matplotlib code that plots the C-alpha trace (Angstrom):
import matplotlib.pyplot as plt

x = [24.8, 21.2, 20.4, 16.7, 14.5, 10.8, 8.9, 11.5, 10.3, 12.3, 14.2, 17.0, 19.7, 18.1, 17.8, 21.6, 22.4, 20.0, 21.4, 25.0, 24.3, 22.4, 18.9, 16.5, 13.1, 11.7, 8.3, 6.4, 3.0, 0.4, -1.2, -4.3, -7.4, -9.7, -13.0, -13.9, -17.4, -18.4, -21.7, -23.6, -26.5, -24.2, -21.5, -21.3, -20.2, -18.0, -19.6, -23.1, -22.6, -22.4, -21.9, -25.3, -26.0, -25.3, -23.2, -19.5, -17.0, -16.1, -12.5, -12.5, -12.7, -9.4, -7.6, -8.4, -7.4, -4.0, -3.3, -4.2, -2.2, 0.9, 0.1, 0.6, -3.1, -5.1, -8.0, -11.2, -13.8, -17.2, -19.4, -21.0, -24.4, -27.0, -27.8, -29.7, -29.2, -30.3, -28.0, -25.1, -25.9, -26.0, -22.5, -21.2, -22.6, -21.0, -17.7, -17.8, -18.3, -15.0, -13.4, -11.9, -10.1, -11.2, -13.9, -13.5, -16.5, -16.6, -19.4, -22.5, -20.8, -21.6, -24.9, -26.9, -30.2, -28.4, -25.6, -26.9, -23.8, -23.4, -27.1, -26.7, -23.6, -25.3, -28.3, -25.9, -24.5, -21.2, -19.1, -18.4, -15.0, -15.1, -17.1, -16.1, -12.7, -11.6, -9.5, -9.7, -10.2, -11.8, -14.0, -16.7, -14.3, -15.7, -14.0, -16.0, -15.7, -18.4, -19.9, -17.6, -14.4, -14.0, -12.7, -14.7, -13.4, -16.1, -14.2, -15.6, -16.9, -14.7, -11.6, -9.0, -10.8, -10.7, -7.0, -6.2, -8.0, -6.1, -2.8, -3.4, -5.7, -5.5, -1.8, -0.7, -3.4, -2.3, 1.3, 0.3, -1.6, 1.2, 3.9, 5.7, 7.2, 5.1, 7.3, 7.0, 6.9, 9.8, 10.3, 10.7, 11.0, 7.8, 8.1, 5.1, 2.7, -0.3, -3.4, -5.6, -8.8, -7.9, -9.3, -8.8, -5.9, -5.4, -3.8, -2.7, -1.3, 2.2, 5.4, 8.7, 12.1, 15.7, 16.7, 20.1, 21.4, 20.7, 17.7, 14.4, 11.6, 7.9, 5.4, 1.7, -0.3, -4.0, -5.7, -9.0, -11.7, -11.2, -12.7, -9.9, -7.8, -5.6, -3.4, -2.9, -1.0, 1.4, 2.1, 4.6, 3.6, 1.0, 1.7, 0.3, -1.0, -1.6, -5.0, -3.8, -2.2, -3.8, -1.0, 2.6, 5.0, 7.3, 10.7, 9.3, 9.7, 6.6, 5.7, 5.3, 4.3, 5.0, 1.9, 2.8, 4.4, 7.2, 8.0, 11.3, 11.1, 14.0]
y = [-9.2, -9.2, -11.9, -11.2, -8.5, -8.6, -8.0, -9.8, -12.0, -15.1, -16.0, -18.5, -16.1, -15.6, -19.4, -19.7, -17.0, -18.5, -22.0, -20.6, -19.5, -22.7, -21.3, -24.0, -22.4, -18.9, -17.5, -16.5, -15.1, -17.5, -16.8, -14.6, -16.7, -14.6, -15.2, -14.4, -13.7, -12.7, -11.1, -10.5, -12.0, -11.9, -14.2, -17.5, -20.8, -22.6, -25.9, -24.7, -25.1, -22.5, -18.8, -17.1, -13.6, -11.0, -13.3, -13.1, -15.5, -15.0, -13.9, -12.2, -15.4, -17.0, -13.6, -12.8, -16.3, -16.0, -12.4, -12.9, -16.1, -14.0, -11.6, -14.3, -15.1, -18.3, -17.4, -19.5, -19.0, -19.0, -18.7, -16.5, -15.0, -13.3, -9.6, -10.5, -9.1, -12.3, -14.4, -12.1, -12.2, -16.0, -16.1, -13.6, -15.7, -18.8, -16.9, -16.0, -19.7, -20.3, -17.9, -15.7, -12.5, -10.6, -10.8, -9.7, -9.3, -8.1, -6.1, -4.4, -1.4, 1.4, 3.3, 1.1, -0.6, -3.9, -2.3, -3.4, -4.2, -0.9, -1.1, -4.8, -4.1, -1.2, -3.3, -5.9, -3.2, -2.9, 0.3, 1.6, 3.4, 4.7, 4.1, 5.7, 7.3, 9.8, 7.3, 5.8, 2.9, 1.7, 4.6, 2.5, 0.6, 0.1, -0.7, -1.7, -3.6, -6.1, -6.1, -9.0, -7.1, -8.9, -6.6, -6.3, -5.0, -4.4, -4.3, -3.1, -5.7, -4.6, -6.8, -4.1, -1.8, -4.6, -5.2, -1.5, -1.6, -4.7, -3.1, 0.4, -0.4, -4.1, -4.6, -1.8, -2.7, -6.3, -5.1, -2.9, -5.5, -8.0, -5.6, -5.6, -2.6, -1.4, -0.9, 2.5, 3.5, 4.4, 6.9, 6.2, 8.3, 8.5, 7.5, 9.4, 12.1, 11.0, 12.9, 12.6, 14.1, 16.7, 16.0, 12.2, 10.1, 7.8, 4.4, 3.3, 0.0, 0.3, -1.6, -0.4, -1.4, -0.4, 1.4, 1.3, 4.1, 2.2, 4.4, 3.1, 4.1, 3.4, 3.1, 3.4, 0.6, 1.3, 4.6, 2.7, 1.2, -0.9, -3.9, -4.4, -7.0, -7.9, -4.9, -6.5, -9.5, -7.1, -4.9, -5.1, -1.9, 0.8, 4.5, 6.8, 10.2, 12.6, 14.3, 17.8, 16.7, 17.1, 15.8, 14.5, 15.1, 12.5, 12.5, 13.5, 11.4, 9.7, 7.5, 3.8, 0.9, -2.8, -4.9, -7.2, -6.0, -8.6, -8.0, -6.6, -4.4, -5.0]
z = [20.3, 19.4, 16.9, 16.1, 17.6, 18.1, 14.9, 12.8, 9.9, 10.3, 7.1, 6.3, 7.4, 10.8, 11.2, 10.5, 13.2, 15.7, 15.2, 15.5, 19.1, 20.0, 19.9, 18.6, 19.3, 19.2, 20.0, 16.8, 15.9, 14.6, 11.3, 11.5, 10.8, 8.5, 6.7, 3.1, 1.9, -1.6, -2.5, -5.7, -7.7, -10.8, -9.3, -11.2, -9.8, -12.3, -11.4, -12.3, -16.0, -18.8, -18.0, -18.6, -19.8, -17.1, -14.9, -14.1, -12.8, -9.1, -9.4, -5.9, -4.0, -5.3, -5.4, -1.8, -0.6, -2.4, -1.4, 2.3, 2.4, 1.5, 4.4, 7.1, 7.2, 7.2, 4.9, 5.1, 2.3, 4.1, 1.1, -1.6, -1.1, -3.2, -2.6, 0.6, 4.1, 5.9, 3.8, 4.7, 8.4, 8.2, 6.7, 9.3, 12.1, 10.6, 10.3, 14.0, 14.9, 13.1, 15.6, 12.9, 13.8, 10.7, 8.0, 4.4, 2.1, -1.5, -3.1, -1.7, -0.1, -2.5, -2.9, -5.2, -4.6, -3.6, -1.5, 1.9, 3.9, 5.7, 6.9, 7.8, 9.9, 11.7, 12.6, 14.2, 16.4, 14.6, 14.8, 11.3, 11.5, 8.0, 4.8, 1.5, 0.9, -1.8, -3.7, -7.2, -7.5, -4.2, -3.1, -1.4, 1.0, 4.5, 7.8, 10.9, 14.1, 15.1, 18.6, 19.7, 18.5, 15.1, 12.4, 9.2, 5.8, 3.2, -0.1, -3.4, -5.9, -8.8, -8.6, -9.1, -6.7, -4.1, -4.9, -4.3, -0.9, 0.1, -0.7, 0.8, 3.7, 4.7, 4.2, 6.6, 9.0, 9.2, 9.6, 12.5, 14.5, 13.9, 15.2, 11.8, 10.0, 7.1, 4.0, 2.6, -1.0, -3.2, -6.1, -9.8, -12.9, -15.0, -18.6, -19.9, -18.7, -16.7, -15.6, -12.6, -11.1, -8.5, -5.0, -5.3, -4.5, -7.6, -7.8, -11.3, -12.2, -13.6, -14.5, -12.9, -14.3, -14.3, -17.5, -19.3, -17.1, -13.9, -13.0, -11.7, -14.1, -14.2, -17.0, -16.2, -17.8, -16.9, -17.5, -17.7, -15.5, -12.3, -14.0, -16.5, -14.6, -17.6, -16.7, -13.3, -14.7, -16.5, -13.4, -10.6, -8.8, -8.2, -9.0, -6.4, -7.6, -4.7, -4.2, -5.2, -8.4, -11.8, -14.0, -13.7, -16.6, -18.1, -16.4, -13.0, -9.9, -8.6, -5.7, -6.4, -4.2, -5.1, -5.9, -2.9, 0.3, 0.2, -3.5, -4.7, -7.8, -10.3]

ax = plt.figure().add_subplot(projection="3d")
ax.plot(x, y, z, "-o")
ax.set_aspect("equal")
plt.show()
C-alpha cells in the first residue's frame, strides 16, 4: 500500500506510517528562498525616533515575513527604499545576488506620481504578465518575470490590499510550483446583507463560526477601506463576492476562504 504520495505535506501521522514500514528518509522540497522589498517615502523606521507627521510604520515588512514563512518559504528582507527607481534597482540586484526564487515588493504599482515599479521592471527587460486586476482590494497587483527567470510580485502598499493579493494570487502560485494541491473555498451562510460594486470581484474580511444548529455561518466585518487593519485581527476568513453580484442577502450561501491556507475554520 502507498504510504505517502508525491505532493504530500509530511505531518506526524505520515511519520508514524513511514516509520512503521522502516522508511527513515524521504525526499522533500526545500523552502523557497524569497526576497522582500518595501517602498515609500512615508515608511518610518521604528529605530529612527518619534513618528513624524505624514509617516507610517512599516507593517508590510513583518507581515510578509510571517505570512511567507507559513507558505514554506524562506523570506529575506532586502531593504526599504524611497520612491526612487535607482534605489529599487539596487535592491533588486542585491536580491539576485542572494539567489532568491521570487521577489516581493510593496507599494509603487498604481498610477500615481511615485508608482515607478512597472516602468523600472520594463527597463530591466522583465516580462510583465499582468498589471491591475478588477478586484477590491488589491487592484494594482503586478506579476512579472525578470530576465533571469526570477518571479516578481508587485503588491499594493495598503496592508490589507497586499494581504488579499498574497492570499488569492501568491498562495495558489506557490502551491502550483511546489506541486501541492491548492485548497478551494467552502460555503457559509451569510448573517446579514452585503453590497458590492458590479464588475469587480470583492474580498471582504469576515468571521466564520458554527451556530447553535451546527451550521457554518459568516459575518462580514469590514465594509470599509483597505487601510483598516484592525478588522484583520478579528477575522478568520475572506468572503468572496463575484464580479456579477451587486448584493447578497442574509441567509444566502456565500464563498469563503480561510485567512491562511493551512487554517481550519471552526
